[in-house]
C-alpha positions in Angstrom: -62.0 -60.7 -17.2 -58.4 -60.8 -15.9 -57.6 -59.7 -12.3 -54.2 -58.5 -11.0 -53.8 -57.6 -7.4 -51.2 -55.3 -5.7 -51.2 -55.4 -1.8 -49.5 -52.3 -0.3 -47.9 -52.5 3.1 -47.9 -48.9 4.3 -46.3 -47.7 7.5 -47.7 -44.8 9.4 -45.4 -42.2 8.1 -43.1 -43.6 5.5 -43.3 -45.5 2.2 -41.3 -48.3 0.7 -41.0 -49.3 -2.9 -44.3 -50.3 -4.6 -44.9 -53.9 -5.5 -45.2 -54.0 -9.4 -48.7 -53.8 -10.6 -48.1 -55.7 -13.8 -46.6 -59.0 -13.3 -46.4 -60.1 -16.9 -45.0 -58.4 -20.0 -48.5 -58.4 -21.6 -50.1 -56.9 -18.6 -47.3 -54.3 -18.4 -48.8 -52.4 -21.4 -50.2 -49.1 -20.3 -54.1 -49.3 -20.2 -56.6 -46.6 -19.7 -58.8 -46.6 -16.6 -62.5 -47.0 -17.2 -63.9 -47.2 -13.6 -62.6 -46.9 -10.0 -64.4 -48.6 -7.1 -63.4 -47.7 -3.5 -64.0 -50.0 -0.5 -63.7 -48.9 3.1 -63.9 -45.1 2.5 -67.1 -44.5 4.4 -68.2 -40.8 4.3 -64.7 -39.8 2.9 -65.3 -41.5 -0.5 -66.1 -38.3 -2.3 -63.1 -36.5 -0.9 -60.8 -39.5 -1.8 -62.1 -39.6 -5.3 -61.4 -35.9 -5.7 -57.9 -36.3 -4.5 -57.0 -39.3 -6.8 -55.3 -39.1 -10.1 -56.3 -42.7 -10.8 -59.6 -41.8 -12.5 -61.5 -42.7 -15.6 -59.7 -41.6 -18.8 -56.3 -41.7 -17.2 -53.6 -44.3 -18.2 -52.5 -46.2 -15.2 -48.7 -46.0 -14.4 -46.6 -46.9 -11.3 -45.8 -43.2 -10.9 -49.5 -42.3 -10.6 -50.1 -45.0 -8.1 -47.2 -43.9 -5.9 -48.3 -40.3 -6.0 -51.9 -41.2 -4.9 -50.5 -43.5 -2.2 -48.4 -40.8 -0.7 -50.9 -38.0 -1.1 -53.7 -39.9 0.6 -51.5 -40.7 3.6 -49.7 -37.4 4.1 -52.6 -35.1 3.4 -55.7 -37.1 4.4 -54.4 -39.9 6.7 -56.0 -42.6 4.5 -54.1 -45.9 4.0 -54.3 -47.4 0.5 -54.2 -51.1 1.5 -54.9 -53.0 -1.8 -55.2 -52.2 -5.5 -56.9 -54.8 -7.8 -57.1 -54.2 -11.5 -59.8 -55.8 -13.6 -59.1 -55.9 -17.3 -62.4 -55.6 -19.1 -63.2 -57.6 -22.3 -64.4 -54.5 -24.1 -61.1 -52.8 -23.2 -59.7 -50.7 -20.3 -59.3 -51.3 -16.6 -61.7 -51.3 -13.6 -59.7 -50.5 -10.4 -60.8 -51.9 -7.0 -59.2 -49.8 -4.2 -59.3 -50.9 -0.6 -58.6 -48.1 1.9 -58.6 -47.5 5.6 -59.4 -44.2 7.1 -57.9 -42.9 10.4 -59.0 -40.2 12.8 -57.1 -37.0 11.8 -57.4 -33.3 12.3 -57.7 -31.5 9.0 -57.1 -28.0 10.5 -54.5 -26.9 13.1 -54.9 -23.6 15.0 -52.8 -21.8 17.7 -54.2 -19.6 20.4 -52.1 -17.5 22.8 -49.0 -17.3 20.6 -48.2 -13.7 21.0 -44.4 -13.8 20.4 -44.3 -16.7 17.8 -46.1 -16.6 14.5 -48.1 -19.5 13.1 -45.5 -20.4 10.4 -42.7 -20.8 13.0 -44.9 -23.0 15.1 -45.8 -25.2 12.2 -42.1 -25.7 11.4 -41.3 -26.4 15.0 -44.0 -29.1 15.1 -42.9 -30.6 11.8 -46.3 -30.2 10.0 -47.5 -28.1 7.1 -50.6 -26.0 6.9 -52.2 -28.4 4.3 -51.4 -31.6 6.2 -53.9 -33.5 8.3 -52.7 -34.5 11.8 -53.1 -38.0 13.2 -54.8 -37.9 16.7 -52.1 -40.3 18.0 -49.4 -37.7 17.3 -51.0 -34.9 19.2 -49.2 -35.4 22.5 -45.8 -35.5 20.8 -46.6 -32.4 18.8 -47.5 -30.5 22.0 -44.2 -31.5 23.5 -42.3 -30.4 20.4 -44.0 -27.0 20.6 -43.1 -26.6 24.3 -39.5 -27.6 23.6 -39.2 -25.0 20.9 -40.5 -22.3 23.2 -38.1 -23.4 26.0 -35.2 -23.3 23.4 -36.2 -19.7 22.7 -36.1 -18.7 26.4 -39.8 -19.2 27.4 -39.0 -21.7 30.1 -42.5 -21.5 31.8 -44.5 -22.2 28.6 -47.6 -24.4 28.7 -49.1 -26.0 25.6 -52.5 -27.7 25.9 -54.0 -29.4 22.8 -57.8 -29.3 22.4 -59.5 -31.6 19.8 -62.8 -31.0 18.0 -63.3 -34.3 16.2 -66.6 -33.4 14.5 -65.1 -30.3 13.0 -61.7 -32.1 12.3 -60.0 -29.2 14.1 -57.0 -29.2 16.5 -56.3 -26.2 18.7 -53.1 -25.7 20.7 -53.8 -23.4 23.7 -50.5 -21.7 24.5 -49.5 -19.8 27.6 -46.1 -18.5 26.6 -45.2 -17.0 30.0 -42.4 -14.4 30.2 -39.1 -14.5 28.3 -36.6 -15.5 30.9 -33.3 -13.5 31.1 -30.3 -14.4 33.2 -30.5 -12.3 36.3 -27.5 -13.4 38.3 -24.8 -16.1 38.2 -23.2 -17.4 41.3 -20.1 -19.6 41.3 -19.3 -21.8 44.2 -15.8 -23.3 44.6 -13.8 -21.2 42.1 -10.5 -20.0 43.4 -8.1 -20.0 40.4 -10.3 -17.7 38.3 -12.6 -14.9 39.4 -16.3 -14.9 38.3 -15.8 -11.6 36.5 -12.8 -9.5 35.3 -12.4 -5.7 35.5 -13.0 -4.1 32.2 -12.5 -7.4 30.5 -8.8 -7.6 31.5 -7.6 -11.1 32.3 -9.3 -14.5 32.3 -12.6 -14.9 34.1 -15.4 -17.5 34.2 -18.1 -15.3 32.8 -15.9 -14.1 29.9 -15.8 -17.7 28.6 -19.6 -18.2 28.9 -22.3 -17.8 26.3 -24.7 -16.7 29.1 -24.3 -13.4 30.9 -26.0 -11.1 33.3 -25.7 -8.0 31.2 -25.1 -4.5 32.6 -27.1 -1.7 34.0 -27.8 -0.6 30.4 -28.1 -4.0 28.6 -30.3 -6.9 29.8 -28.9 -10.3 30.6 -28.7 -13.2 28.1 -31.8 -15.1 27.3 -31.9 -18.3 29.4 -32.3 -21.1 27.0 -32.2 -24.9 27.4 -28.8 -26.1 26.4 -27.0 -22.8 26.8 -25.6 -23.5 30.2 -24.7 -27.0 29.2 -22.4 -25.5 26.6 -21.1 -23.0 29.2 -20.2 -25.7 31.6 -18.1 -27.4 28.9 -16.5 -24.0 28.1 -15.5 -23.4 31.8 -14.1 -26.9 32.1 -12.0 -26.2 28.9 -10.7 -23.0 30.5 -9.5 -24.8 33.6 -7.9 -27.6 31.6 -6.1 -25.1 29.4 -4.4 -23.9 32.6 -3.5 -27.4 34.0 -6.6 -28.3 36.1 -7.0 -31.7 34.4 -9.5 -33.1 37.0 -11.9 -30.1 37.1 -15.6 -30.8 37.4 -18.2 -28.1 36.8 -21.9 -28.7 37.4 -25.2 -26.9 37.3 -26.5 -26.1 40.7 -29.8 -24.6 41.8 -31.8 -22.5 39.4 -34.4 -20.1 41.0 -36.6 -17.5 39.4 -37.7 -14.0 40.3 -41.3 -13.4 41.5 -42.5 -12.5 38.0 -40.5 -15.5 36.6 -38.7 -13.3 34.1 -35.2 -13.5 35.8 -33.3 -16.7 36.4 -30.8 -16.9 39.3 -28.2 -19.6 38.5 -25.7 -21.3 40.7 -22.7 -23.1 39.2 -20.5 -25.4 41.2 -16.8 -25.7 40.5 -14.6 -28.5 41.8 -11.2 -27.3 40.5 -9.0 -30.1 41.6 -5.2 -29.8 41.6 -3.2 -27.8 39.0 -0.9 -30.3 37.3 2.8 -29.8 36.6 4.9 -31.4 34.0 6.9 -34.4 35.3 8.5 -35.4 32.0 8.4 -34.6 28.3 9.2 -37.1 25.6 8.8 -37.3 21.8 7.4 -40.3 19.9 7.1 -41.0 16.2 3.4 -41.2 15.4 4.0 -43.8 12.7 6.4 -45.9 14.8 10.2 -46.2 14.7 12.8 -43.7 15.6 12.7 -39.9 14.9 15.2 -38.3 12.6 16.1 -35.8 15.3 17.1 -36.7 18.8 15.2 -35.8 22.0 18.0 -33.5 22.9 17.6 -31.5 19.6 13.9 -31.3 20.0 14.1 -30.3 23.7 16.2 -27.4 22.5 13.4 -26.3 20.2 10.4 -26.5 22.6 9.7 -24.4 25.7 7.8 -26.9 27.9 10.0 -28.1 30.8 9.5 -30.4 33.9 8.2 -28.5 36.8 6.2 -26.0 34.7 2.4 -25.8 34.9 0.9 -27.9 32.1 -0.8 -25.2 30.1 -2.3 -25.4 26.6 -0.6 -22.1 25.6 2.8 -23.7 26.2 1.8 -26.7 24.1 0.5 -24.5 21.2 3.8 -22.5 21.3 5.7 -25.7 21.1 3.6 -26.9 18.2 4.5 -23.6 16.3 8.2 -24.0 17.3 8.3 -27.6 16.0 6.6 -26.6 12.8 9.2 -23.9 12.1 12.1 -26.2 13.1 10.9 -29.0 10.8 10.0 -26.4 8.1 13.6 -25.1 8.0 14.8 -28.6 7.7 12.6 -29.2 4.6 9.7 -31.0 6.2 6.5 -29.1 5.0 3.7 -28.9 7.5 0.4 -30.7 6.9 -1.3 -27.5 8.0 0.1 -25.8 5.0 0.1 -28.7 2.5 -2.1 -30.6 0.2 -1.6 -34.3 -0.3 -1.2 -37.5 1.7 -0.9 -36.7 5.4 1.9 -39.2 6.1 4.4 -37.3 3.9 4.0 -34.0 5.7 4.9 -32.9 9.2 2.1 -33.2 11.8 2.0 -32.5 15.5 0.1 -35.0 17.6 -2.4 -36.0 14.9 -5.2 -36.1 14.4 -6.4 -33.4 16.8 -3.2 -31.8 17.9 -3.5 -33.0 21.5 -0.4 -34.7 23.0 -0.6 -37.8 25.0 -1.1 -37.1 28.7 -0.5 -39.5 31.6 -1.7 -37.7 34.8 -0.8 -38.9 38.3 -3.6 -37.7 40.6 -1.5 -38.5 43.7 1.3 -36.1 42.9 -0.6 -33.8 40.6 2.0 -34.4 37.9 1.6 -35.3 34.2 3.9 -37.1 31.8 3.5 -35.6 28.4 4.4 -37.2 25.1 4.5 -35.1 21.9 3.5 -37.3 18.9 5.4 -36.2 15.9 4.8 -37.3 12.3 7.9 -36.0 10.7 6.9 -36.6 7.1 9.5 -36.5 4.4 12.3 -34.1 3.7 11.2 -32.5 0.4 12.5 -30.1 -2.3 10.5 -27.7 -4.4 9.7 -28.9 -8.0 8.0 -25.8 -9.1 6.7 -22.4 -7.8 3.1 -21.7 -8.9 1.2 -18.5 -8.8 -2.6 -18.5 -9.1 -5.3 -15.8 -9.0 -3.2 -13.1 -10.6 -5.5 -12.2 -13.4 -3.9 -8.7 -13.8 -0.5 -8.9 -12.1 2.3 -10.4 -14.2 3.9 -13.6 -12.9 7.4 -12.1 -12.8 6.2 -9.3 -10.5 5.0 -11.7 -7.8 7.9 -14.2 -8.3 10.6 -11.7 -7.6 9.1 -11.4 -4.1 9.2 -15.2 -3.5 12.7 -16.2 -2.3 12.2 -20.0 -2.8 13.0 -21.4 -6.2 12.8 -24.9 -7.8 15.4 -27.2 -6.3 15.4 -25.5 -2.9 14.5 -27.3 0.3 10.7 -26.9 1.1 11.5 -24.4 3.9 8.2 -23.3 5.5 9.8 -20.4 7.3 11.2 -18.9 4.1 7.8 -19.5 2.4 6.2 -17.4 5.2 8.7 -14.6 4.7 7.9 -14.6 1.0 4.2 -14.6 1.9 4.7 -11.5 4.0 6.5 -9.7 1.2 3.6 -10.4 -1.2 1.0 -9.5 1.4 2.9 -6.3 2.3 2.4 -4.8 -1.2 -1.3 -4.3 -0.3 -2.1 -5.2 -4.0 -4.3 -8.2 -3.2 -7.6 -8.3 -1.3 -10.4 -10.7 -0.7 -13.1 -9.6 -3.2 -15.9 -9.9 -0.6 -14.3 -8.6 2.6 -11.8 -6.2 0.9 -9.3 -7.4 3.5 -5.6 -8.3 2.5 -5.5 -11.8 1.0 -2.5 -13.9 0.0 -2.4 -17.6 0.7 0.2 -20.3 0.1 0.4 -24.1 0.2 2.9 -26.9 -0.4 1.3 -29.4 -2.8 2.5 -33.0 -3.1 4.0 -33.6 -6.5 3.7 -36.9 -8.5 7.5 -37.3 -7.9 8.4 -38.7 -4.5 10.2 -36.3 -2.2 9.1 -33.2 -4.2 6.4 -30.6 -3.7 5.1 -27.6 -5.6 4.9 -24.3 -3.8 1.7 -22.5 -4.7 0.8 -18.9 -3.9 -2.7 -17.8 -4.4 -3.7 -14.1 -4.6 -6.9 -12.2 -5.2 -6.6 -9.1 -7.3 -7.6 -6.0 -5.4 -8.0 -2.3 -6.2 -4.5 -0.9 -6.5 -5.6 2.6 -7.6 -6.9 4.8 -4.9 -8.2 8.4 -4.8 -8.1 9.5 -1.1 -9.7 12.7 0.1 -9.2 13.6 3.7 -7.5 15.6 6.3 -6.4 15.6 9.9 -3.9 16.7 12.3 -0.3 15.4 12.4 1.7 15.9 15.6 4.8 16.9 13.5 3.2 19.1 10.8 -0.1 20.3 12.1 -3.5 20.3 10.5 -3.9 19.5 6.8 -6.2 18.6 4.0 -5.1 16.0 1.4 -6.0 14.7 -2.0 -4.0 11.7 -3.0 -4.1 9.5 -6.1 -1.9 6.5 -5.8 -1.7 3.7 -8.3 0.3 0.7 -7.0 1.1 -2.2 -9.4 1.0 0.3 -12.2 1.7 -0.7 -15.8 2.4 2.4 -18.0 2.5 0.2 -21.1 -0.9 -1.4 -20.7 -3.1 1.2 -22.2 -6.9 0.9 -22.6 -8.2 -1.0 -25.7 -10.2 2.0 -26.8 -11.0 5.6 -25.7 -14.7 4.7 -25.3 -13.9 2.1 -22.6 -10.9 3.8 -21.1 -12.5 5.0 -17.9 -14.2 1.7 -17.2 -11.0 -0.3 -17.9 -8.9 1.9 -15.6 -11.5 1.7 -12.8 -11.7 -2.1 -13.2 -7.9 -2.5 -13.2 -7.9 -3.9 -16.8 -5.7 -1.0 -17.9 -2.5 0.5 -16.5 -2.3 -2.5 -14.0 0.0 -5.4 -13.5 3.7 -4.5 -13.9 4.5 -3.6 -10.3 5.2 0.0 -11.1 4.1 2.8 -8.8 2.5 6.2 -9.7 1.7 8.7 -7.0 0.2 12.2 -7.1 -0.2 13.9 -3.7 -1.7 17.2 -2.8 -1.9 18.2 0.9 -2.3 21.8 1.8 -2.0 22.5 5.5 -1.6 25.2 8.2 2.0 24.4 9.0 3.2 22.1 6.2 2.0 21.7 2.6 3.3 19.3 0.0 2.6 18.6 -3.7 4.4 15.7 -5.5 4.3 13.4 -8.5 6.3 10.2 -8.3 6.9 7.3 -10.7 8.9 4.1 -10.0 9.7 1.2 -12.3 11.3 -1.6 -10.2 12.4 -3.7 -13.2 13.3 -1.5 -16.2 14.8 -4.2 -18.4 12.7 -7.2 -17.2 15.7 -8.9 -15.5 13.6 -10.3 -12.7 16.1 -10.5 -9.8 19.3 -8.7 -10.9 17.4 -5.8 -12.2 17.7 -2.1 -12.9 15.2 0.3 -11.3 14.1 3.8 -12.2 12.6 6.6 -10.1 11.4 10.0 -11.3 10.0 12.5 -8.9 9.0 16.1 -8.7 7.8 17.9 -5.6 7.0 21.3 -4.0 6.7 21.9 -0.3 5.8 24.8 2.0 6.8 24.8 5.6 5.4 27.4 7.9 7.7 27.3 10.9 7.9 29.5 14.0 11.2 30.8 12.7 10.4 31.4 9.1 8.6 30.3 6.0 10.3 27.8 3.7 9.4 26.9 0.1 11.2 24.1 -1.7 10.8 22.9 -5.3 12.8 20.1 -6.9 12.9 17.3 -9.4 15.0 14.1 -9.3 16.0 11.2 -11.4 17.5 8.0 -10.0 18.7 4.7 -11.4 19.3 1.6 -9.2 21.0 -1.7 -9.7 19.9 -4.8 -7.7 22.2 -7.6 -7.0 20.1 -10.6 -5.9 17.0 -10.0 -3.8 18.4 -7.9 -1.0 21.4 -5.7 -2.1 21.2 -2.7 -4.4 23.1 0.5 -5.3 21.6 3.7 -6.7 22.6 7.2 -7.9 21.0 10.2 -9.5 20.8 14.0 -9.7 18.4 16.4 -8.1 17.8 20.0 -9.2 15.8 22.5 -7.3 15.5 25.8 -5.4 14.9 26.8 -1.8 13.2 30.0 -0.8 13.2 31.4 2.8 11.0 34.3 3.7 9.3 36.1 6.7 11.9 35.3 9.3 10.7 35.9 12.9 12.4 38.9 14.5 14.0 36.7 17.1 14.9 33.9 14.6 18.5 32.6 14.7 21.1 34.5 12.6 21.6 31.3 10.6 18.2 32.1 9.0 18.7 35.8 8.5 21.9 35.1 6.5 20.1 33.0 3.9 16.7 34.8 3.4 15.8 34.7 -0.3 15.8 32.2 -3.1 18.7 29.8 -3.6 19.4 27.2 -6.3 20.3 23.8 -4.9 21.7 21.2 -7.3 23.0 17.9 -6.1 23.8 14.3 -6.9 23.3 11.4 -4.5 24.6 7.9 -4.4 23.9 5.1 -2.0 23.6 1.4 -1.3 21.1 -0.7 0.5 20.8 -4.2 1.9 17.2 -5.1 2.8 16.0 -8.5 3.9 12.9 -7.3 5.7 10.0 -9.5 4.7 7.2 -7.0 4.9 8.0 -3.3 4.9 4.4 -2.5 5.8 4.4 -4.8 8.9 8.0 -6.1 9.5 8.5 -9.2 11.5 11.9 -10.4 10.6 14.8 -9.0 8.6 17.7 -6.5 8.5 18.1 -3.3 6.6 21.1 -1.0 6.1 20.9 2.1 4.0 23.9 4.4 3.4 23.7 7.5 1.2 25.9 10.4 0.4 24.9 13.7 -1.2 27.2 16.2 -3.1 25.7 19.6 -3.5 27.1 22.6 -5.5 30.6 22.7 -6.9 30.7 21.6 -10.6 26.9 21.0 -10.4 26.3 24.7 -10.0 24.0 26.3 -7.5 24.3 28.7 -4.6 25.3 26.2 -1.8 28.1 23.8 -1.6 28.1 21.0 1.0 28.3 17.2 1.5 26.1 15.1 3.7 26.0 11.5 4.7 23.0 9.5 6.1 23.3 6.0 7.5 20.3 4.1 8.8 20.1 0.5 10.3 16.9 -1.4 11.1 16.7 -4.9 12.6 13.5 -6.8 13.3 13.3 -10.2 14.8 10.5 -12.3 16.5 10.9 -12.8 20.2 8.3 -15.6 20.3 4.8 -16.5 19.1 1.5 -16.8 20.9 -1.0 -19.6 20.6 -2.5 -18.1 17.4 1.1 -18.1 15.9 1.2 -14.3 16.1 4.7 -12.9 16.6 6.1 -10.7 19.4 8.6 -8.5 17.6 11.6 -6.5 18.7 12.6 -3.6 16.5 16.0 -1.9 16.7 16.4 1.3 14.6 19.5 3.5 14.5 20.4 6.5 12.4 23.5 8.7 12.0 23.6 11.9 9.9 26.4 14.4 9.4 27.2 17.1 6.9 29.8 19.8 6.3 29.8 23.0 4.3 32.5 23.1 1.6 31.8 26.5 0.0 31.8 30.2 1.1 29.1 30.2 3.8 31.4 28.7 6.5 28.3 27.0 8.1 25.8 24.5 6.9 22.6 26.3 5.6 19.8 26.2 8.2 17.4 24.3 5.8 19.9 21.5 5.5 20.7 21.1 9.2 19.4 18.1 11.2 16.7 18.3 13.9 15.3 15.9 16.5 11.9 15.6 18.2 8.6 14.2 17.2 7.4 11.0 15.4 10.2 9.3 13.5 13.1 10.7 15.5 12.6 11.2 19.2 9.1 10.7 20.6 8.3 12.3 23.9 9.6 15.6 22.5 7.8 18.1 20.3 8.6 18.5 16.6 12.2 19.9 16.5 11.9 20.2 20.3 15.1 18.5 21.4 18.5 20.2 21.0 20.2 23.6 21.3 18.2 26.7 20.9 18.7 30.4 20.2 16.1 32.9 21.6 13.9 29.9 22.1 14.1 28.7 18.5 15.7 25.4 17.5 19.2 25.6 16.0 19.6 22.0 14.8 23.0 20.6 14.2 25.5 19.5 11.5 25.4 16.0 13.0 22.7 13.9 14.6 22.1 10.4 15.8 19.0 8.8 17.1 18.1 5.2 18.0 14.9 3.3 19.0 14.2 0.0 20.7 10.6 -1.1 20.4 8.8 -4.3 21.5 5.5 -5.0 19.7 2.9 -7.4 20.9 -0.3 -8.7 19.1 -3.6 -7.4 20.5 -6.3 -8.0 17.9 -6.4 -10.2 14.8 -8.8 -12.3 12.8 -8.8 -15.0 10.1 -9.5 -14.0 6.5 -11.6 -16.3 4.4 -9.6 -19.1 2.8 -6.4 -18.0 4.6 -4.8 -20.0 7.4 -2.7 -17.1 9.0 -4.1 -14.4 11.2 -4.3 -10.8 9.9 -3.5 -8.4 12.7 -5.5 -5.3 13.3 -4.0 -3.9 16.5 -0.6 -4.2 18.2 0.7 -2.8 21.4 4.2 -1.4 21.8 6.7 -0.5 24.5 9.6 1.7 23.3 12.7 3.7 24.3 14.1 6.5 22.0 17.4 8.3 22.4 19.3 10.8 20.4 21.6 13.9 20.3 22.6 16.8 18.0 26.0 18.3 17.6 28.3 20.3 15.3 30.3 17.2 14.4 30.7 13.6 15.0 33.0 14.4 17.9 31.0 17.2 19.3 27.5 16.0 20.3 25.3 17.8 22.8 23.9 15.9 25.8 21.8 12.8 25.0 18.0 13.0 25.2 16.1 9.8 26.2 12.3 9.2 26.3 10.2 6.1 26.9 6.6 5.3 26.3 3.8 3.0 25.1 1.9 2.9 21.8 -0.7 1.1 19.8 -0.7 0.4 16.1 -4.1 0.1 14.5 -5.0 -1.2 11.1 -8.6 0.0 10.3 -10.6 -2.8 8.6 -12.1 -0.3 6.2 -8.7 1.2 5.3 -6.1 -1.5 6.0 -3.4 0.2 3.8 -3.3 3.3 6.1 -2.5 2.1 9.7 -2.5 4.6 12.5 0.3 4.8 15.1 -0.5 6.4 18.5 2.3 6.9 21.0 2.4 8.3 24.5 5.9 9.2 25.7 7.7 10.9 28.6 11.2 12.2 28.6 13.6 10.4 30.9 16.6 12.7 30.2 16.1 16.2 28.8 17.2 19.8 29.2 15.2 22.6 30.7 14.8 24.4 27.4 13.6 21.4 25.4 10.0 21.2 24.2 8.3 18.0 25.3 5.1 16.4 24.0 3.4 13.4 25.5 1.3 12.4 22.5 2.4 11.8 18.9 0.9 9.9 16.0 1.5 9.1 12.4 0.0 7.2 9.5 1.7 4.5 7.4 3.6 2.0 9.7 2.1 -1.0 11.4 
């Protein structure tokens, strides 16, 4: 007989590597077990044998041994101390197992757990339903269960273990007590910030806390262990953000209501002094001098000696420095992929400047650490994610090209153009999604500029209705296909519908097709419109085409007006911003049912009239995002010739000049812009035929959304018998300041997407019979809000409340106006 022994050192709850059973190559041959003898099992021998895989007829392997070792300990609390193998002459193995049993509870029960089910409590205790429990662990298990309850808000819980050794049963007797809610919070020592704010306006201590007292309708927060520790940290962060660098916040007395269900909490605040800036300096994070002097950088940032040291000022300076270095060709690490030392960073690694506070004077010396990175140029412009949209369509909206400086500000403007198309949405959230990055190239001093998009649904069928402050109630059915491709037909008629719905057909060339039907009480319109922005695939210096047909019905107080027309227009683009265009329009205008008191200008043209014209114009447009403009300039000048050699019943000329300027006034700590918008428009016309006066339908009017808010639709200007006369010349201007209100981050995108903006505005305008004969100027001012609904981000809502500052007694005023389409 040959004996081989394996001694196993087994810890209470973990297992190391097994010592090899077979020390020699000969013994390493797998041999079948003939008999198993167990020493030290006592009355558990039968249960142990039933649990073992090492049994007669089984070939012994290290894997089987390890499994039995772990199973015996974890499930039965039996230690396998020693394994001896006896090789029999007649063949096979006899195993001699030495074990040690421990006192363990084979069954765990819970009593009194009304709010927590058994599975949750087993997980909280770290045991399974099939696992035996060592008696030595019972006190720690009871504490684990109590800690779990306290973490869920049952602060008065009691957990008492009861052991029944003979039955091998452990029972935890639980008195859960009431779920504790926050009843009241009292602050002591706070002067800079109130405990609560009115209607959530302004900073307050409770608005920065996780715990709250609730309202008369809603209960207070559940009082859990750890919650107020986090709240104390949050309150200290609030104070430090406003310059209270020495603030100390501590938990005071906690008392409970008579039924123990409400906690009354006291929080002590030692605010300390509010620090002001004593000096500001700049330092190269990697050592050595900076490329730009302190004087240049001080001209960029807003933090100044004597100011309160606030985090918002630091964040604004960080954004300003990123833009400054971005314009100089230093890409930001926030927007780049590659080695961190080659990109611009602000106070790496956490964005916190160096602070040297002086408690005696309550002043702080601040040092902005700057990692300038390298000045870089663009090697290539990459577009990713455009599975349907053609590369050239996206690239013509990106103003940076290979060889240009890696200008982060210009990259942002291009991002806004692409985002403003509303062609690209996150596939999960359906929110607008376009992202961009600078990526370090394998050539020193060069980066690739990469734009990533996610194809969205660009075909929409909208059914709805509403009330417009200019045109009254209406119902609408609209089909709109953006990013249309008239040449990309379905692969077969059988799959045509599915391919169109999926965007696999008629998608990707940047064309636009719109069909619009909107019957209404005061205004109805029906139109079909097609636009090809790049007719000959010239990319930048391109030719565009627009074909449009429409029919409108206008039910005015003065008369009913029906207009039908079709137009054809060609445009020529020179570069990215400048274009000219020209084209004819042919149609007819019908006036009927004039009001008995309507102006004589209407009575003279009742009936149907043919109106043929040709228009030409030019445009310069550097606005980054027409849907949500932040920066840029737009000038549009057009002139129309009607009648004459073109035929028709009316002959006149009209000119329309419009100027728009948008520029950011500053940025908040989330890098959202405050925007100033200046808009001005001048229109004038003169009749050159036999009428002697411009037809009423072609005259200009002011009042309502888009011209002069604070006044009713066509409510400003001269009147006859109470009806508007309009004018042969008009001007109107608007100054509007827009501020961010609500935004959120979109998955995988760094920049915020805004959902609400506030606005302060002033409108002015006047009508006249010529450019030298204007009536008195009307002026109105007001406030507004621009809302982008998450479920319909392509159709923002503009609400405006305005009041006339200068008007005439006969003007019609309107406090409230609204419109869809501009954010």
